N, C-alpha and C positions, 0 to 999 in steps of 0.2 A: 170110488170103485178101484180095487187093486188090479195089478197087472194080470193076475191069473184070470180074473173075470173078464177083463178086456180081451185077452187072448182067446178065451172061450167064445166071446161074441164074434170076433174076427174070423174064427174058424168056421162059423156058420154062414159067412157071407156068400159062399158058393152054393148054398142050398138051391136046388132047382125050383122049389116052391116060391113063387114071386111074393106071396103074402109074408112068408117067413123072412125073406130077404129084406123087404121094406120095413118090417118091424125091427130087425137088427140094425138096418141102416139108420133109422130114426133114433134109435138108442145111442149109436155111436156119434151121430151128429149132435145130440144133446150134450155129449161130454166135452165138445169144443176142442180147442187147439192142443190141449194136454194129451189127447189121444193120437195125435199125428205121428210122433216117433214110433209108436207101436204099429201103426198102419204102414208106415214106410218100411219098417223091419219085415213085416209080413209080406209086403210086395216084393222085397228083395229076395226072400227065401221061398217064393212060389214060382212054379212054372205053369200055373193055370192062368191062361189069358183072360178068362171070364172073371176070375177072382181079382186079377190085377186091374182090369178095367173098372170093376166095382170099387176097389180101393181108391183108384185115381179119382173117380167121381166124388167119393166122400171127402177126400182130402181137399179137392178143389172147392167143394161146397163149404167146408168148414173155414177155409182160408178166405173165401169170398165174404161170408157172413161176418167173420171176425173183422175184416177190413172195413166193411160198411159201418159196423159199430164204432170202430176207431175213428172214421171220418166224422161220424156224428158227435163223438166226444170232442174231437179237435175243433169242431165248428162252434162249440160253446164260447161265449164272449171272452172268458179268461184263459182259454186254452190255445189260442191261435198263434202259436210260435211258428215262424216262417220255415225254418229248417225242418221242423217236425212234419209240417204239411208237405214239403217237397219229398221227404223220405216216405211218407204214406203213399204219395203218387208213385214213387219208384217201386214200392212193395206190390202195387197192382200188377206189375210185370215180373218182379223178382221177389217172390214171397220169402225166400231165404236170405234176403239182403243183409249184409254185414254193416249195420248202421254205425257201429263203433269205428270201423275202418274209414268210413266216410267222414265222420266227425274228426278223426285224427288227421286226415288229409287236409280238411279245412283249417284245422288248428295250426298246421305247419305253414300254410299260406298266410294265415293271420299273424303268426310269429314273424315271418319274413317282413311283413308290412310294418308291424309294430317296431321292429328294430330301426326302421328308417324314419319313424315319426318323432316329432317333439312338440311341445306345447306352443312354440313360437310360430308354427306354420299356419298360413292362412288356409281357408277352405279350398281354394284352388290348388295350393301346394300339396295339401293332403290328398286330393284327388289324383294329382300327378304321381305321388308315391304309390297309391293303390294301383293306378294304371301301369306303372313301370313293373311292379311285382307280378301282377296278374297277366299282363299281355307281353312283356319282354322277357321276364325271368321264367314264368310258368307257361308261357306260350298259349294262353287261351285265345280263341278267336271265334267269330261267327261262322257257322257251317253254311257257307254260300253255295258250295258244290252240291250238297244234298240237303237243302233247306227243310224239306217236308218230312224227313226221316223221323220216325217216332223216337229214336234214340236221343234226339236233340232235347227232349223234354224230361228225360230221366237223369236226375242229378248224379247218380253213380256212373252212368255212361259219359256224361259231360266231364266229370273229373278224370275219367280214364282216358278219353280221346282228346280232351282239351278243346272240344268243339261243341257248340250249342246254338240254340235260337235266342231271340231277344229276351224271352221270359226267363229261361233257365240261367242264362249268363247274368241277368239282373238279380235273380234270386241269390246266386253265389256272391255277387258283388255286395248286395245289401246285407246279407247275413254276416259277412266278414266285417263290413263297415260298422254295422250296429253293435257287434261284439266289441269293437274298438271304440265304442261311444262316439262314432261319427254319424251325424244325423242324415242318413241317406235312405230314401224310401221309394217304393215303386209308384209309377204313374201309369194308369191303365189307358194308354193312348191307342185309339183304334188303328188297326193295320200295322201296329208297331208296339213297342213297350220301352219305356225309358225310366230313368231314376231322377229324383229331385233331391238336391242338397238343401236342407231346410235350416234357416237361421233360428236357432232355439233361443237366442238372446232377445228376439223381438217380443215385446210385451203385447199380449193380445188385448185388443180393445173392442167395444161393441161395434158390430158391423164388419169386422175384419174376417177374411176368409183364409183357408189354408193356403191358397195360392199366394197371398200377400207375403207369406214368410219364406217362399222359395227363392233362394239366391240364384240358382241356375240349374240346368238339367244335364244329365249324363247319359250317353248312349253306349252301353257296354257292347252292343253288337258291332260298333264301329270303334273298337279299342278304347272305349271310355272317353270319346270326344265330348267336349263341353258344348252344350247347346243352349241358346237363349230362348226366351219366351216368344220372341218374334219369329224365330226359326220353327218353333212348334206351331205357331199360327199359320206360317206359310205351308207347312206340311199338311195341316188340316184343310186348308184351301185347295191344295193339290189333290187331296182325296175327295174333294167336292162334298165336304161335310160341314154342317153348321157347328161352330165352336160351342162347346159345353164346358161349364166350370170343372167337371170331373176329368176333362182331358188335360188339365194343367195341375191338379192338386194331388198330393199323395193319396194313395188308395189303401184299403185295408189288406191285411194278409189273406183274408178270406177271398177277396177279389182276385188276388194274385194266383192262389191255388186253383180257383175256378177257371181262370184264364189258362193255366197250365193244362188242366183237364180238357178244356175246349180245344186247345192246340192238338192234344193227343187224339181226340176224337176225329178232328179234321184229317190228321195224318193217316189214321187207320182207315178212314172212309176212302181216301184217295187210293190206298193200297188194296181195297176190296175186302176188308175184314169186318163185316157188319156185327158179328158176335162180340168182337172186342169193343166196338163202338157202344154197343148196348151195355156191356160191363162197366165201361167208364161213365156212361150216362147215369147208371145206378149210383156210382160214387159221387158224381156231381150233385145229383138230387139229394144225397145224404147230407150235403153241406147246407141245404136249404130247409131240411126237415127239423 
């Protein structure tokens, strides 16, 4: 459909006949995200509040449905890139997110780390380099003062404010490390979230689990402090939980993004935004569909 036809449809959105309005609305919805620029232009050039409200509703519906489809595509086994998943979560709040700017920011941090690395460093030494660049040079830290703020879960906000929660800081840490071919992966620890440094030189044998290849754990929320398995076990006992293998083993990127969405839902629930919780639940359900 060309722009002239789209403009003709938009001009009918203020029709007082509800039946006509719904027909036009459904037609515009069927056109998808390509029609959004024309809708935004019409909104900017109108002083009719009814027309503006109807345009806003259509734009929000198109963006929401597009995002659900994107989450479903991302959840396919071969599509679960961690950074892409975090960007999709951010788009749920910031539909006009500049993803290129975020990738450029992460690339700069990665470049700073790469300059300090060499092939002779041990696993612990590599982690010390990452920690120095992330927490001393770029000043990232856990947001202890406003721990439950939704902003802590959106990667664009975390990169801008340098403050995040356990999951968002772990996502940034893991994305950069993996891009540098350093085997660091998320661990879905209850009431917390940490990373595991995996020994990729360990030859897998029958009966071996993912836990057996973990050299040590990293806590990005505590400036990348190195944690042992015994400390993880002590934390689990402190939480009065029964230890499960998945509390110690690297988890999937799907699990990480689901955890990020759960954190956001809990944040908005505390703030009293039930509609936002419902929107995020739809996205979380899309991961399982």
